[in-house]
N, C-alpha and C positions, 0 to 999 in steps of 0.2 A: 803286342803286335795285333794281333788277329781285330780289335778295335780301330786302329789305326787304317788298317786297308780297308775295313766297312767302312769310315768315316772321310777317306779317299775318294771311294768307290758310290757315296751318295748323289743322288742325283740331285740335291741344292745346293749341292759341295761351289763357293765360289759365287751362289747367287745371294741376294737380302730377299724375303718375304718381304713385300712393301706394306704390310697390311702389319705387321710386327714393326719395322720401319714406324711406320705412322702411329702407333701405338708409345715405344719408347719416346719419339719424338714428342708426343703430346704430354707425356709423364716427366720427361725434360723441363716443356715449357711452365707446365704447373708450380714442379718445382723450384723452378727461377723466380716464376712467381710468389713462391711462397718466403721462399727468402728475403726476396726484393722488401715485402710485404714484412715482413718480422724486419729485417734490418730498419724501415724505418718507424715501427714501431717502439723499436728498444734506442732507437735514435730521439725519440719526440719524447718517450718515456725520463730519458737525461736531459734534456730542454728543459722538459715540465719539473722535475727537482732542481734542477739547476736555477729556475726561476724562482720557483718556492720557495730557495735557500737566500736568492737575493734576496726577497721581499721580507723573510723572515728580519733576516742581516739590516738591511734598511730601515724595517721598525724598530730594530730593536736600537740601532742607530740613535734615530731622531728620539725615540723617546727618553737616552741616557741625553741626552743633549741638552733635552728639556728639562728636565726635571736635575742638569748640572746648573741652569741657569737659575731655579727656581732654589735651588740647592743654596746659591753665592749670595744672592739676596734676603734669602729668609737668615741667611747665618749674620750677614749684614744687621738687618733688622733685629737680629736674636741678639749680636753683642749689643747695642747702643740701648734696648731694653734692661739686659742687664746691667750695663753702666749706671746707665739715670737708676735702675732699683736699687743695686750697692750703693749711688751717693743718698739717696731719698731715707733707705736703713740707716745709714751713718747719720745723717741730719739726728733721726726721731731718736739714734742710742747715743747719740750726743757725740762721736765717733767715728769719724768718716771711713778709718781701716775696718772698725767692725763690723757694715755694712757688707763692704767686701770679704771679708770672712767669713760671713755666713753664705753667701752668694755661693762660694769658692765650697764651702764644708756641705751644702744643699746637694752641688754638682758631683762631688765625692762622694758622695754619700749613694746618688741615683746612680754614676760609673760601677759603684760595687754591686749595688742590686743587678745592676745587666752582666756584669761578669758571672756572677753566681745562677743567672735563669739567662745564660746567652741561647744555649740549644733552644728551649722551649718559645721563647719570647720574638729573639732577634731572628734567628739561622732558618727556624721553622715558617716563618711570616714571610722571610727576603723569599728562600727556596718554591714556596708555594706562589708566590707572586709572578718570580719570573717564570715558573711552569706555567701560570696559566694565561700570560702572557705570548708565551710562544704557540702556545697550543690553542689558543684562541680561534677561533671556528668567521676565517674571513666569507664564506657563502654567506651566514647569517646575518653579516653584518653589511655584506652589501645589498641584503633582499630589505634593510629596513628603509623605508621613505624616512629622510629626512626635512 
């Protein structure tokens, strides 16, 4: 109660100190500027990350499509070569069907070997290839003269 009376009777009661108000206003403006700059920084970083992800998706999609076209053409050529090899081996052996059985047996054996060593041969190399493609350094690429 005694403190309330002292405060009410204080000579500065009801009046604000212009110097204190100026300091508070300056601090308020600095904080607002800091918040604006922080917000801008965060928004810029979010946009940068979005663009980086978009770049990686575009690169990966383009590589996938290019490899798909090459795969389709390669499989067509591979099938024709296998037919030719099957007919040729059949002619050498005297029975056309034996050439195709030999080719089929070779691919069956190759499939079994790949199944047995799938992790060390296929999965690891595909995983490493995908990771190196996704983590390739764009700045190094763009600085190389072509």
